[in-house]
PyMOL Python script that loads the backbone (N, CA, C, O; Angstrom):
from pymol import cmd

cmd.read_pdbstr("""\
ATOM      1  N   UNK A   1       6.038 -36.722   3.610  1.00  0.00           N
ATOM      2  CA  UNK A   1       6.037 -35.489   2.870  1.00  0.00           C
ATOM      3  C   UNK A   1       5.777 -35.729   1.386  1.00  0.00           C
ATOM      4  O   UNK A   1       5.252 -34.841   0.713  1.00  0.00           O
ATOM      5  N   UNK A   2       6.115 -36.861   0.872  1.00  0.00           N
ATOM      6  CA  UNK A   2       5.920 -37.147  -0.544  1.00  0.00           C
ATOM      7  C   UNK A   2       4.451 -37.204  -0.936  1.00  0.00           C
ATOM      8  O   UNK A   2       4.112 -37.069  -2.112  1.00  0.00           O
ATOM      9  N   UNK A   3       3.583 -37.403   0.043  1.00  0.00           N
ATOM     10  CA  UNK A   3       2.153 -37.474  -0.243  1.00  0.00           C
ATOM     11  C   UNK A   3       1.459 -36.121  -0.144  1.00  0.00           C
ATOM     12  O   UNK A   3       0.255 -36.023  -0.384  1.00  0.00           O
ATOM     13  N   UNK A   4       2.208 -35.078   0.207  1.00  0.00           N
ATOM     14  CA  UNK A   4       1.613 -33.756   0.367  1.00  0.00           C
ATOM     15  C   UNK A   4       1.652 -32.973  -0.936  1.00  0.00           C
ATOM     16  O   UNK A   4       2.485 -33.223  -1.807  1.00  0.00           O
ATOM     17  N   UNK A   5       0.749 -32.039  -1.049  1.00  0.00           N
ATOM     18  CA  UNK A   5       0.722 -31.109  -2.175  1.00  0.00           C
ATOM     19  C   UNK A   5       1.682 -29.958  -1.865  1.00  0.00           C
ATOM     20  O   UNK A   5       1.911 -29.624  -0.703  1.00  0.00           O
ATOM     21  N   UNK A   6       2.232 -29.367  -2.904  1.00  0.00           N
ATOM     22  CA  UNK A   6       3.154 -28.244  -2.729  1.00  0.00           C
ATOM     23  C   UNK A   6       2.508 -27.137  -1.901  1.00  0.00           C
ATOM     24  O   UNK A   6       3.156 -26.549  -1.034  1.00  0.00           O
ATOM     25  N   UNK A   7       1.248 -26.855  -2.163  1.00  0.00           N
ATOM     26  CA  UNK A   7       0.571 -25.776  -1.444  1.00  0.00           C
ATOM     27  C   UNK A   7       0.487 -26.026   0.059  1.00  0.00           C
ATOM     28  O   UNK A   7       0.288 -25.086   0.828  1.00  0.00           O
ATOM     29  N   UNK A   8       0.636 -27.272   0.485  1.00  0.00           N
ATOM     30  CA  UNK A   8       0.586 -27.593   1.906  1.00  0.00           C
ATOM     31  C   UNK A   8       1.900 -27.283   2.622  1.00  0.00           C
ATOM     32  O   UNK A   8       1.911 -27.139   3.845  1.00  0.00           O
ATOM     33  N   UNK A   9       2.991 -27.179   1.896  1.00  0.00           N
ATOM     34  CA  UNK A   9       4.288 -26.952   2.534  1.00  0.00           C
ATOM     35  C   UNK A   9       5.012 -25.696   2.036  1.00  0.00           C
ATOM     36  O   UNK A   9       6.071 -25.347   2.556  1.00  0.00           O
ATOM     37  N   UNK A  10       4.450 -25.022   1.042  1.00  0.00           N
ATOM     38  CA  UNK A  10       5.125 -23.859   0.468  1.00  0.00           C
ATOM     39  C   UNK A  10       5.072 -22.667   1.417  1.00  0.00           C
ATOM     40  O   UNK A  10       4.222 -22.587   2.304  1.00  0.00           O
ATOM     41  N   UNK A  11       5.990 -21.761   1.208  1.00  0.00           N
ATOM     42  CA  UNK A  11       6.019 -20.524   1.963  1.00  0.00           C
ATOM     43  C   UNK A  11       5.071 -19.527   1.317  1.00  0.00           C
ATOM     44  O   UNK A  11       5.096 -19.321   0.103  1.00  0.00           O
ATOM     45  N   UNK A  12       4.246 -18.918   2.135  1.00  0.00           N
ATOM     46  CA  UNK A  12       3.381 -17.850   1.645  1.00  0.00           C
ATOM     47  C   UNK A  12       3.929 -16.535   2.189  1.00  0.00           C
ATOM     48  O   UNK A  12       4.774 -16.549   3.085  1.00  0.00           O
ATOM     49  N   UNK A  13       3.481 -15.432   1.685  1.00  0.00           N
ATOM     50  CA  UNK A  13       3.969 -14.118   2.122  1.00  0.00           C
ATOM     51  C   UNK A  13       5.493 -14.030   2.021  1.00  0.00           C
ATOM     52  O   UNK A  13       6.166 -13.662   2.984  1.00  0.00           O
ATOM     53  N   UNK A  14       6.022 -14.365   0.868  1.00  0.00           N
ATOM     54  CA  UNK A  14       7.460 -14.356   0.637  1.00  0.00           C
ATOM     55  C   UNK A  14       7.970 -12.920   0.586  1.00  0.00           C
ATOM     56  O   UNK A  14       7.387 -12.067  -0.082  1.00  0.00           O
ATOM     57  N   UNK A  15       9.055 -12.665   1.293  1.00  0.00           N
ATOM     58  CA  UNK A  15       9.713 -11.364   1.261  1.00  0.00           C
ATOM     59  C   UNK A  15      10.627 -11.356   0.040  1.00  0.00           C
ATOM     60  O   UNK A  15      11.490 -12.224  -0.095  1.00  0.00           O
ATOM     61  N   UNK A  16      10.445 -10.385  -0.847  1.00  0.00           N
ATOM     62  CA  UNK A  16      11.231 -10.319  -2.079  1.00  0.00           C
ATOM     63  C   UNK A  16      11.856  -8.938  -2.230  1.00  0.00           C
ATOM     64  O   UNK A  16      11.566  -8.023  -1.460  1.00  0.00           O
ATOM     65  N   UNK A  17      12.710  -8.804  -3.224  1.00  0.00           N
ATOM     66  CA  UNK A  17      13.315  -7.518  -3.563  1.00  0.00           C
ATOM     67  C   UNK A  17      13.477  -7.423  -5.069  1.00  0.00           C
ATOM     68  O   UNK A  17      13.187  -8.374  -5.796  1.00  0.00           O
ATOM     69  N   UNK A  18      13.939  -6.274  -5.532  1.00  0.00           N
ATOM     70  CA  UNK A  18      14.248  -6.093  -6.944  1.00  0.00           C
ATOM     71  C   UNK A  18      15.754  -5.930  -7.094  1.00  0.00           C
ATOM     72  O   UNK A  18      16.455  -5.702  -6.109  1.00  0.00           O
ATOM     73  N   UNK A  19      16.248  -6.044  -8.301  1.00  0.00           N
ATOM     74  CA  UNK A  19      17.693  -6.014  -8.530  1.00  0.00           C
ATOM     75  C   UNK A  19      18.312  -4.637  -8.323  1.00  0.00           C
ATOM     76  O   UNK A  19      19.531  -4.530  -8.186  1.00  0.00           O
ATOM     77  N   UNK A  20      17.512  -3.594  -8.297  1.00  0.00           N
ATOM     78  CA  UNK A  20      18.062  -2.248  -8.128  1.00  0.00           C
ATOM     79  C   UNK A  20      18.115  -1.778  -6.675  1.00  0.00           C
ATOM     80  O   UNK A  20      18.430  -0.617  -6.413  1.00  0.00           O
ATOM     81  N   UNK A  21      17.813  -2.657  -5.740  1.00  0.00           N
ATOM     82  CA  UNK A  21      17.812  -2.302  -4.321  1.00  0.00           C
ATOM     83  C   UNK A  21      19.243  -2.223  -3.792  1.00  0.00           C
ATOM     84  O   UNK A  21      20.116  -2.952  -4.263  1.00  0.00           O
ATOM     85  N   UNK A  22      19.485  -1.362  -2.838  1.00  0.00           N
ATOM     86  CA  UNK A  22      20.785  -1.207  -2.198  1.00  0.00           C
ATOM     87  C   UNK A  22      21.105  -2.467  -1.379  1.00  0.00           C
ATOM     88  O   UNK A  22      20.233  -3.006  -0.698  1.00  0.00           O
ATOM     89  N   UNK A  23      22.338  -2.923  -1.450  1.00  0.00           N
ATOM     90  CA  UNK A  23      22.750  -4.146  -0.745  1.00  0.00           C
ATOM     91  C   UNK A  23      22.543  -4.002   0.760  1.00  0.00           C
ATOM     92  O   UNK A  23      22.138  -4.959   1.421  1.00  0.00           O
ATOM     93  N   UNK A  24      22.811  -2.836   1.301  1.00  0.00           N
ATOM     94  CA  UNK A  24      22.629  -2.616   2.740  1.00  0.00           C
ATOM     95  C   UNK A  24      21.159  -2.788   3.114  1.00  0.00           C
ATOM     96  O   UNK A  24      20.845  -3.398   4.137  1.00  0.00           O
ATOM     97  N   UNK A  25      20.266  -2.258   2.299  1.00  0.00           N
ATOM     98  CA  UNK A  25      18.833  -2.407   2.554  1.00  0.00           C
ATOM     99  C   UNK A  25      18.432  -3.884   2.511  1.00  0.00           C
ATOM    100  O   UNK A  25      17.661  -4.348   3.352  1.00  0.00           O
ATOM    101  N   UNK A  26      18.951  -4.609   1.540  1.00  0.00           N
ATOM    102  CA  UNK A  26      18.643  -6.038   1.436  1.00  0.00           C
ATOM    103  C   UNK A  26      19.135  -6.775   2.678  1.00  0.00           C
ATOM    104  O   UNK A  26      18.429  -7.625   3.221  1.00  0.00           O
ATOM    105  N   UNK A  27      20.342  -6.450   3.123  1.00  0.00           N
ATOM    106  CA  UNK A  27      20.888  -7.081   4.329  1.00  0.00           C
ATOM    107  C   UNK A  27      20.016  -6.772   5.547  1.00  0.00           C
ATOM    108  O   UNK A  27      19.769  -7.650   6.374  1.00  0.00           O
ATOM    109  N   UNK A  28      19.557  -5.542   5.654  1.00  0.00           N
ATOM    110  CA  UNK A  28      18.681  -5.166   6.764  1.00  0.00           C
ATOM    111  C   UNK A  28      17.392  -5.978   6.749  1.00  0.00           C
ATOM    112  O   UNK A  28      16.892  -6.366   7.805  1.00  0.00           O
ATOM    113  N   UNK A  29      16.849  -6.237   5.566  1.00  0.00           N
ATOM    114  CA  UNK A  29      15.636  -7.059   5.460  1.00  0.00           C
ATOM    115  C   UNK A  29      15.907  -8.496   5.916  1.00  0.00           C
ATOM    116  O   UNK A  29      15.077  -9.106   6.590  1.00  0.00           O
ATOM    117  N   UNK A  30      17.067  -9.026   5.545  1.00  0.00           N
ATOM    118  CA  UNK A  30      17.438 -10.372   5.993  1.00  0.00           C
ATOM    119  C   UNK A  30      17.459 -10.433   7.517  1.00  0.00           C
ATOM    120  O   UNK A  30      16.938 -11.379   8.109  1.00  0.00           O
ATOM    121  N   UNK A  31      18.052  -9.440   8.147  1.00  0.00           N
ATOM    122  CA  UNK A  31      18.137  -9.407   9.604  1.00  0.00           C
ATOM    123  C   UNK A  31      16.766  -9.160  10.239  1.00  0.00           C
ATOM    124  O   UNK A  31      16.413  -9.803  11.228  1.00  0.00           O
ATOM    125  N   UNK A  32      16.007  -8.244   9.678  1.00  0.00           N
ATOM    126  CA  UNK A  32      14.697  -7.895  10.224  1.00  0.00           C
ATOM    127  C   UNK A  32      13.752  -9.088  10.259  1.00  0.00           C
ATOM    128  O   UNK A  32      13.066  -9.315  11.256  1.00  0.00           O
ATOM    129  N   UNK A  33      13.717  -9.838   9.185  1.00  0.00           N
ATOM    130  CA  UNK A  33      12.792 -10.961   9.079  1.00  0.00           C
ATOM    131  C   UNK A  33      13.412 -12.298   9.469  1.00  0.00           C
ATOM    132  O   UNK A  33      12.759 -13.340   9.406  1.00  0.00           O
ATOM    133  N   UNK A  34      14.707 -12.256   9.882  1.00  0.00           N
ATOM    134  CA  UNK A  34      15.417 -13.476  10.295  1.00  0.00           C
ATOM    135  C   UNK A  34      15.329 -14.552   9.213  1.00  0.00           C
ATOM    136  O   UNK A  34      14.967 -15.699   9.474  1.00  0.00           O
ATOM    137  N   UNK A  35      15.676 -14.140   7.980  1.00  0.00           N
ATOM    138  CA  UNK A  35      15.660 -15.047   6.839  1.00  0.00           C
ATOM    139  C   UNK A  35      17.060 -15.140   6.248  1.00  0.00           C
ATOM    140  O   UNK A  35      17.898 -14.270   6.489  1.00  0.00           O
ATOM    141  N   UNK A  36      17.312 -16.182   5.483  1.00  0.00           N
ATOM    142  CA  UNK A  36      18.655 -16.390   4.929  1.00  0.00           C
ATOM    143  C   UNK A  36      18.731 -16.159   3.427  1.00  0.00           C
ATOM    144  O   UNK A  36      19.809 -16.242   2.838  1.00  0.00           O
ATOM    145  N   UNK A  37      17.603 -15.873   2.811  1.00  0.00           N
ATOM    146  CA  UNK A  37      17.621 -15.582   1.377  1.00  0.00           C
ATOM    147  C   UNK A  37      16.520 -14.580   1.057  1.00  0.00           C
ATOM    148  O   UNK A  37      15.518 -14.469   1.763  1.00  0.00           O
ATOM    149  N   UNK A  38      16.742 -13.866  -0.018  1.00  0.00           N
ATOM    150  CA  UNK A  38      15.818 -12.822  -0.428  1.00  0.00           C
ATOM    151  C   UNK A  38      15.655 -12.920  -1.941  1.00  0.00           C
ATOM    152  O   UNK A  38      16.488 -12.399  -2.683  1.00  0.00           O
ATOM    153  N   UNK A  39      14.600 -13.576  -2.409  1.00  0.00           N
ATOM    154  CA  UNK A  39      14.409 -13.740  -3.851  1.00  0.00           C
ATOM    155  C   UNK A  39      14.334 -12.392  -4.579  1.00  0.00           C
ATOM    156  O   UNK A  39      13.674 -11.459  -4.123  1.00  0.00           O
ATOM    157  N   UNK A  40      15.015 -12.318  -5.700  1.00  0.00           N
ATOM    158  CA  UNK A  40      14.997 -11.119  -6.536  1.00  0.00           C
ATOM    159  C   UNK A  40      13.981 -11.338  -7.650  1.00  0.00           C
ATOM    160  O   UNK A  40      14.066 -12.308  -8.403  1.00  0.00           O
ATOM    161  N   UNK A  41      13.021 -10.424  -7.741  1.00  0.00           N
ATOM    162  CA  UNK A  41      11.973 -10.541  -8.753  1.00  0.00           C
ATOM    163  C   UNK A  41      11.911  -9.271  -9.579  1.00  0.00           C
ATOM    164  O   UNK A  41      12.268  -8.192  -9.105  1.00  0.00           O
ATOM    165  N   UNK A  42      11.460  -9.402 -10.803  1.00  0.00           N
ATOM    166  CA  UNK A  42      11.248  -8.267 -11.696  1.00  0.00           C
ATOM    167  C   UNK A  42       9.826  -8.348 -12.226  1.00  0.00           C
ATOM    168  O   UNK A  42       9.351  -9.428 -12.578  1.00  0.00           O
ATOM    169  N   UNK A  43       9.151  -7.215 -12.282  1.00  0.00           N
ATOM    170  CA  UNK A  43       7.778  -7.185 -12.808  1.00  0.00           C
ATOM    171  C   UNK A  43       7.777  -7.152 -14.308  1.00  0.00           C
ATOM    172  O   UNK A  43       6.712  -7.125 -14.924  1.00  0.00           O
TER     173      UNK A  43
END
""", "prot")
cmd.dss("prot")
cmd.show_as("cartoon", "prot")
cmd.util.cbc("prot")
cmd.orient("prot")
């Protein structure tokens, strides 16, 4: 893995949210996509 480029192992199509989203909605997204984290981004 040390010989690979980041682009070869990175996640694409990342599911994100904003800080003003309802916690219940965020939890539903975690369950829907079977993911354990949801990056918070601001434009």
